[in-house]
C-alpha positions in Angstrom: 108.1 80.7 132.9 106.5 79.8 129.8 108.0 77.3 128.8 110.6 76.9 126.1 109.9 75.2 123.2 112.1 71.3 122.6 113.8 71.5 119.3 115.0 68.8 116.8 117.3 70.0 114.4 118.8 73.0 113.5 119.0 75.6 110.6 120.7 79.0 111.1 120.5 82.2 109.2 123.4 84.7 110.7 125.5 88.0 109.4 126.9 90.7 109.9 125.0 93.9 110.1 125.9 96.0 107.1 125.4 100.2 106.4 125.3 102.9 108.6 123.3 103.4 112.0 119.9 103.4 111.2 117.8 106.4 111.6 116.9 107.7 115.3 114.0 105.7 117.0 111.2 107.5 117.7 108.1 107.5 119.9 109.1 105.6 122.3 106.5 105.5 125.0 108.3 104.5 127.6 112.1 104.6 127.9 113.2 101.4 130.4 115.4 98.5 130.8 113.8 95.3 129.8 116.3 92.9 131.4 113.6 92.3 134.2 113.4 89.0 136.1 110.3 88.3 134.4 112.2 88.3 130.9 115.0 86.1 132.1 115.3 82.4 130.5 115.6 81.1 133.9 113.9 83.4 136.1 110.7 81.1 136.3 108.4 84.2 135.5 106.2 85.0 132.8 106.7 88.1 130.7 103.8 90.7 130.9 102.7 93.9 128.8 100.3 96.4 129.4 96.8 97.0 128.0 97.1 96.1 124.3 96.0 98.8 121.7 96.2 99.0 117.6 98.2 101.3 115.8 96.9 103.3 112.5 98.2 102.4 109.8 98.7 104.8 106.6 97.1 104.4 103.3 99.6 104.2 100.2 99.5 104.2 96.1 97.6 102.2 94.6 100.2 100.8 91.6 98.2 97.9 90.1 94.8 99.7 90.4 96.2 103.2 89.7 94.1 105.4 92.4 93.4 108.4 90.3 93.5 111.0 92.7 96.1 109.7 95.1 94.7 110.2 98.4 95.1 107.6 101.1 92.2 105.7 101.9 90.6 105.8 105.5 93.2 104.3 108.2 92.4 101.1 109.3 93.7 100.1 112.6 95.7 96.7 112.4 94.8 96.6 108.9 94.3 94.3 106.2 98.1 94.3 105.2 99.8 91.0 104.8 102.8 92.8 105.8 103.7 96.6 105.9 105.6 98.2 103.5 107.8 101.1 102.8 106.2 103.6 100.6 108.3 104.1 97.5 111.1 101.7 98.3 108.6 98.5 96.8 110.4 97.1 94.0 108.0 95.9 91.0 106.4 92.3 91.0 108.8 91.7 87.6 111.7 92.0 89.8 110.4 88.8 91.6 110.5 86.9 88.3 112.6 84.1 89.4 111.1 84.0 93.0 109.3 80.6 93.3 108.8 81.2 97.2 105.3 80.0 98.7 103.9 80.5 101.9 102.1 77.7 103.5 99.0 77.0 103.6 97.5 78.2 107.0 98.8 81.1 109.4 99.7 79.9 112.4 102.3 82.7 114.1 102.0 86.2 112.9 103.6 89.0 115.1 103.8 92.7 113.8 103.8 93.9 117.5 100.6 96.0 117.0 99.2 94.4 120.2 102.1 95.2 122.6 103.1 98.6 124.3 105.9 100.8 122.6 108.8 100.2 124.8 107.8 96.8 126.0 108.8 93.2 125.3 106.2 91.9 123.7 104.0 89.2 125.7 104.2 86.3 123.1 108.1 86.1 123.3 110.9 84.7 125.6 114.2 86.1 126.2 117.2 85.4 128.2 118.2 89.2 127.1 116.1 92.2 126.7 114.6 94.0 123.7 111.6 96.6 123.2 108.7 97.6 120.7 110.0 100.7 118.5 108.7 102.7 115.7 111.2 103.8 113.2 111.4 107.1 111.1 110.2 106.5 107.6 109.5 102.8 108.3 106.1 101.6 108.7 104.7 99.7 111.6 106.5 98.6 114.5 109.5 96.3 115.1 111.4 94.8 118.0 115.1 96.2 118.7 117.5 93.8 120.2 119.1 95.7 122.9 121.0 93.1 124.6 122.9 90.3 123.1 121.4 87.2 124.0 118.1 84.5 122.5 114.9 85.5 121.6 112.1 83.1 120.9 108.9 84.1 119.4 106.1 81.2 120.8 104.1 80.4 118.3 103.9 76.5 118.7 105.5 73.7 120.1 105.4 71.6 117.4 106.4 72.6 113.6 105.3 70.2 110.9 107.4 68.9 108.4 105.8 71.5 106.0 106.1 74.9 107.0 107.5 78.2 105.9 108.7 81.1 107.9 109.1 85.1 107.1 110.5 88.3 108.7 112.0 91.8 107.9 115.2 92.3 109.1 117.3 96.0 109.7 120.4 96.2 110.9 123.0 98.8 111.8 126.9 99.1 110.7 129.5 95.6 110.8 131.9 95.1 113.7 133.6 91.8 113.6 132.0 89.3 115.6 128.5 91.1 115.5 126.6 88.7 113.7 122.5 87.8 113.6 121.0 84.4 114.0 117.8 82.8 113.4 117.4 79.3 113.9 115.4 76.1 114.0 116.9 73.7 116.6 116.3 71.0 119.4 117.6 71.8 122.7 118.7 69.2 125.2 117.9 71.4 128.2 114.4 73.3 127.9 116.1 76.6 129.6 119.3 76.7 127.9 118.6 77.6 124.1 121.9 79.3 124.3 123.0 75.8 123.6 121.4 75.6 120.4 125.0 75.2 118.3 125.4 71.6 120.6 122.0 70.3 118.7 122.9 66.8 117.4 121.9 67.3 114.0 122.2 70.8 112.7 122.4 72.9 109.6 123.8 76.6 109.9 123.0 79.3 107.5 125.2 82.1 107.8 125.6 85.6 106.4 128.8 87.7 107.5 130.6 90.4 106.2 134.0 89.9 104.1 136.4 91.9 106.4 139.7 91.7 104.4 140.8 91.2 100.4 139.0 92.4 97.0 135.2 91.2 98.8 135.9 93.9 102.2 132.8 95.3 103.2 130.4 92.9 101.0 127.8 90.4 102.8 128.5 86.7 102.5 126.9 83.6 103.5 128.1 79.7 104.1 126.4 76.7 104.8 127.6 73.8 107.0 125.9 70.8 107.5 126.7 69.0 110.7 129.8 71.1 110.7 130.8 70.3 107.6 131.0 73.3 104.9 128.3 72.5 102.3 128.9 76.0 100.3 131.3 78.6 101.3 131.7 82.7 100.8 128.8 83.7 98.6 128.3 86.9 97.9 125.0 88.8 97.5 126.2 92.6 98.4 123.2 94.3 96.0 120.9 92.7 98.5 122.2 92.3 101.9 124.1 95.7 101.5 121.0 97.5 101.3 121.8 100.9 104.3 118.2 101.5 104.1 115.2 99.0 103.2 114.6 96.2 105.1 115.3 92.9 104.0 112.7 90.1 103.4 113.8 86.8 104.9 111.8 83.5 103.5 112.3 80.1 104.9 110.7 76.9 103.6 111.0 73.8 104.9 109.7 70.7 103.0 110.6 67.7 104.8 113.9 67.1 103.7 114.2 70.0 101.7 115.3 73.5 103.0 115.4 76.9 101.0 116.6 80.4 101.9 115.0 83.3 100.2 116.4 87.1 100.8 114.2 89.5 99.1 113.7 88.2 95.3 117.0 85.9 95.7 117.1 82.4 96.8 120.4 82.0 98.5 120.0 78.4 99.2 118.4 75.5 98.3 119.8 72.3 99.6 117.6 68.7 98.5 119.0 67.0 101.8 118.8 70.2 103.8 117.5 68.2 107.3 117.5 64.9 108.5 113.8 62.7 107.9 113.2 62.7 111.7 113.6 66.1 112.4 110.7 67.4 114.0 111.5 71.0 114.4 109.3 73.3 116.7 110.8 76.7 117.9 112.5 79.7 116.4 115.9 81.2 118.0 116.8 84.6 117.2 120.5 84.9 118.7 122.7 88.0 118.5 126.1 87.7 120.2 127.2 91.9 120.7 124.7 94.9 120.6 125.8 98.2 121.2 124.5 101.8 120.5 125.4 102.0 116.5 124.8 98.3 116.0 121.3 97.0 116.9 118.8 94.4 115.4 115.3 95.3 114.4 113.1 92.3 113.5 109.4 92.8 111.9 106.3 91.5 110.3 106.9 87.6 111.5 104.5 85.3 109.5 104.7 81.6 110.2 102.5 79.1 107.9 101.8 75.4 107.8 101.0 73.1 104.8 102.4 72.6 101.6 100.1 74.2 99.2 98.4 71.7 96.5 97.0 74.2 94.3 96.2 71.9 91.4 94.3 69.3 93.6 92.4 71.8 95.4 91.3 73.7 92.6 90.1 71.1 90.4 88.8 68.7 93.0 87.7 71.0 95.3 86.7 73.6 93.3 88.2 76.3 95.7 91.7 77.5 96.5 92.1 79.5 99.8 95.6 81.4 99.7 97.0 83.6 102.1 100.5 84.2 100.0 99.1 87.3 97.7 100.2 90.3 99.8 99.1 93.8 99.5 100.9 97.1 101.1 99.1 98.7 103.8 95.2 99.8 103.5 95.9 99.1 99.6 95.1 97.1 96.8 99.0 97.4 95.5 100.2 93.6 95.9 103.5 93.1 97.0 106.2 91.7 94.9 106.9 88.3 97.0 103.3 87.4 96.2 105.0 86.8 92.8 105.2 82.2 93.7 101.8 82.2 94.4 100.4 84.4 91.7 102.5 82.2 89.5 101.3 79.1 91.4 97.5 80.0 90.3 98.5 81.0 86.6 100.3 77.9 86.0 97.0 76.0 87.0 94.9 78.3 84.8 97.2 77.7 81.5 97.1 73.9 82.2 93.2 73.9 82.0 92.5 76.4 79.5 88.6 75.5 80.6 88.9 76.6 83.8 87.3 79.9 85.1 87.2 81.0 88.2 85.8 84.0 90.3 88.5 86.0 92.4 86.9 86.7 95.8 88.9 89.4 98.3 88.7 89.3 102.0 89.3 91.4 104.6 90.0 91.3 108.7 87.3 93.3 111.0 89.5 95.7 111.8 88.1 99.6 110.4 85.2 100.4 108.8 82.6 98.0 107.2 82.1 99.6 103.9 86.0 100.8 103.4 87.0 96.8 104.4 84.1 95.9 101.5 85.6 98.2 99.2 89.3 97.5 99.7 88.5 93.6 99.5 86.9 94.2 95.6 89.9 96.4 94.5 92.7 93.5 96.0 90.6 91.0 93.8 90.4 93.5 90.9 94.5 93.9 91.1 94.8 90.2 91.7 93.3 89.7 88.0 95.1 92.1 86.4 98.2 90.9 87.5 97.5 87.4 86.3 96.4 89.1 82.8 99.3 91.4 82.4 102.0 89.4 84.3 101.0 85.9 83.1 99.1 86.3 80.1 95.7 84.7 81.6 92.6 86.0 79.6 90.6 88.3 81.8 87.5 86.9 80.5 88.3 83.6 82.2 88.5 85.6 85.1 85.5 87.2 87.6 86.3 89.4 91.0 84.2 90.4 93.9 84.8 91.4 97.4 83.4 90.1 100.7 85.2 92.5 103.1 84.8 91.4 106.6 81.8 89.5 106.3 83.0 85.8 106.1 85.7 85.6 108.6 87.2 82.0 109.0 88.8 82.4 112.2 88.2 85.3 114.8 89.2 88.2 114.6 90.7 88.4 118.1 94.7 87.6 117.7 97.0 88.5 115.3 97.0 84.8 113.8 93.4 84.8 113.1 93.3 88.1 111.3 96.1 87.0 109.0 94.2 84.2 107.9 91.2 85.9 107.5 92.9 88.5 105.1 93.1 86.1 101.9 92.4 85.7 98.4 89.9 83.2 97.3 89.6 80.9 93.6 86.7 79.7 92.8 85.6 77.5 90.2 82.7 78.9 88.1 
């Protein structure tokens, strides 16, 4: 069995699932129960998967650059998308004008389930229960459907630094009392008993649930507990968390003691002393206490990045800033709205240094055709320039653009994290 990860503090984010039953799961290549011995936390055996294969991603309309013929671009396998999108459901960048989340500098964990087989449990995960990779009608990409109660661990790393960010998308079903979804960072006393994460010595719980009675009945709420003491209770965010049809994008940002949690563009939690100084987080746990046919949870597009961004120092002293925080729709130059914080970071540097000029360079991974990737990287760089000019008032004459396609990788393209790091935007001082 792959060694379960040891924890040193706890942050949990839980909520009752909302809305009606999700559209039926399609394209299951294999129907099977996955509670095999090799998935049990205490079995002592490794999880295995069938031969990996690539998925084909759909082209989408370029909103920023304005694709005049509205034709879909050539499909790219596992391609050059920061995170999968839902065409037609993406809010504008302006909707994220208060969003200050900036991802870590280096991606060390990325999971879109593209290298697993539909119907199987992913090989780089561990569980005490069962789950399977699926596709969903009307939703891009693949998802992990949690099919039974238990704990689920993506095995990204065995050490989480004091500065990191973690993001994922979540889809969920109808609300039922006691049916929570939890994501936690914690230290376990016993490695093989992740179900004991609530017993961690120093822990912080971030919970979302459903109000079952009173005027707020049916609305989603969250509460914060620090070492079992309530920090904030019954805060309601129905506009975001009660969305029945679209994924919720969860972003968690740890900077030493400070912890921030976002749902889509809303900052739900910002506590300066959220974690102890000695906290050495090193694992992630998803926990589901209840599952049935009309209440299932789906996670996708997980992204773990480390290192606090230092845009000013790198731009002014090292003459270059490389970011993985500007994300695009699948095989498109359309900038995702959750890129707002990163764009604003660069815009502030340009505003504070009026003589600074930059060359914006787009890069892709190696999936797909060379010429298509080169064209895509150039269009993405142009989109970034337009966004900085239109949204932040940066003079276009201060910005040049270029694209290198897959020609200048910074990591190997043989794993999801490597590909995620190669999909990047660079700002080079002129």
